[in-house]
C-alpha positions in Angstrom: -1.7 5.7 10.3 -4.8 6.0 8.6 -7.0 3.7 6.6 -7.0 4.8 3.0 -8.3 3.1 0.2 -10.5 0.3 0.7 -11.4 -2.3 2.6 -10.5 -5.9 1.2 -13.8 -7.8 0.3 -12.3 -10.0 -2.3 -8.8 -10.6 -0.5 -9.6 -14.3 -0.3 -9.6 -14.6 -3.9 -5.9 -13.5 -4.3 -4.5 -17.2 -3.3 -1.0 -16.6 -4.5 1.7 -14.0 -3.2 0.9 -10.5 -5.0 2.1 -6.9 -5.4 -0.1 -3.9 -4.0 0.8 -1.0 -6.3 0.2 2.7 -5.6 0.7 5.5 -8.3 1.3 8.2 -6.0 2.4 12.3 -5.8 4.1 12.6 -2.5 3.9 16.6 -2.3 5.8 17.0 0.9 7.4 15.0 3.7 7.7 11.2 3.7 5.0 8.6 3.7 4.8 5.1 3.7 2.1 2.5 2.6 1.0 -0.8 4.2 -1.2 -3.9 4.0 -3.4 -4.3 7.6 -5.2 -6.9 9.3 -7.8 -5.2 11.7 -6.8 -8.3 14.3 -3.5 -9.1 13.7 -1.8 -6.0 12.4 0.4 -5.0 9.5 1.0 -8.1 7.1 3.7 -5.8 4.8 4.7 -2.1 4.6 7.2 -0.1 2.4 10.4 1.9 3.4 9.7 5.7 3.3 8.6 7.3 0.2 10.0 10.9 -0.1 8.4 13.6 -1.6 9.2 14.3 -5.3 7.7 16.5 -8.2 7.2 13.2 -10.0 4.3 10.9 -10.1 5.7 7.5 -8.3 4.5 4.2 -8.8 5.5 1.9 -5.9 4.7 -2.0 -5.5 4.9 -3.4 -2.3 5.2 -7.6 -2.1 2.8 -9.3 -0.4 3.3 -13.0 0.8 -0.5 -13.7 1.4 -3.1 -11.3 0.9 -6.1 -13.4 2.0 -6.0 -11.7 5.5 -6.0 -8.1 4.1 -8.9 -6.2 5.5 -7.3 -2.6 4.6 -4.5 -0.5 2.7 -3.2 2.1 4.9 -1.0 5.3 4.8 1.7 6.2 7.3 3.1 9.6 7.9 6.9 9.0 8.3 7.9 12.6 8.4 9.4 13.4 12.0 8.7 17.3 11.9 6.1 17.9 9.6 3.0 15.8 8.2 3.5 13.8 5.1 0.9 15.1 2.0 0.2 12.7 -0.7 -2.2 12.3 -3.6 -3.4 8.7 -4.5 -3.8 8.6 -8.1 -4.2 4.7 -8.4 -4.3 1.7 -6.7 -4.1 -2.2 -7.8 -3.3 -5.4 -6.8 -1.1 -7.5 -9.2 -0.6 -11.2 -9.2 1.3 -13.6 -11.7 -0.6 -15.1 -14.4 -1.0 -18.9 -14.0 0.2 -20.9 -17.1 -2.1 -23.9 -17.8 
């Protein structure tokens, strides 16, 4: 796998379950992405995301984001490397009502 987007320097601020959303253009092959902790490993990961001529938004539910250190991309293709453009990334949380 490859470290992709960011080191999660403010992960401790996300104290509720959340979603990590990526806007992707998978040009070839299949890819996956995940939330990673450098000490303990994968916190959550997607299933395979197939190539498409259309931009895709994929949201990954993460039960506890506080331990996240990185967002990673995986090549899920068997014979060729997956190629992807990452167009946007965000962490989504539910708004707490007062």
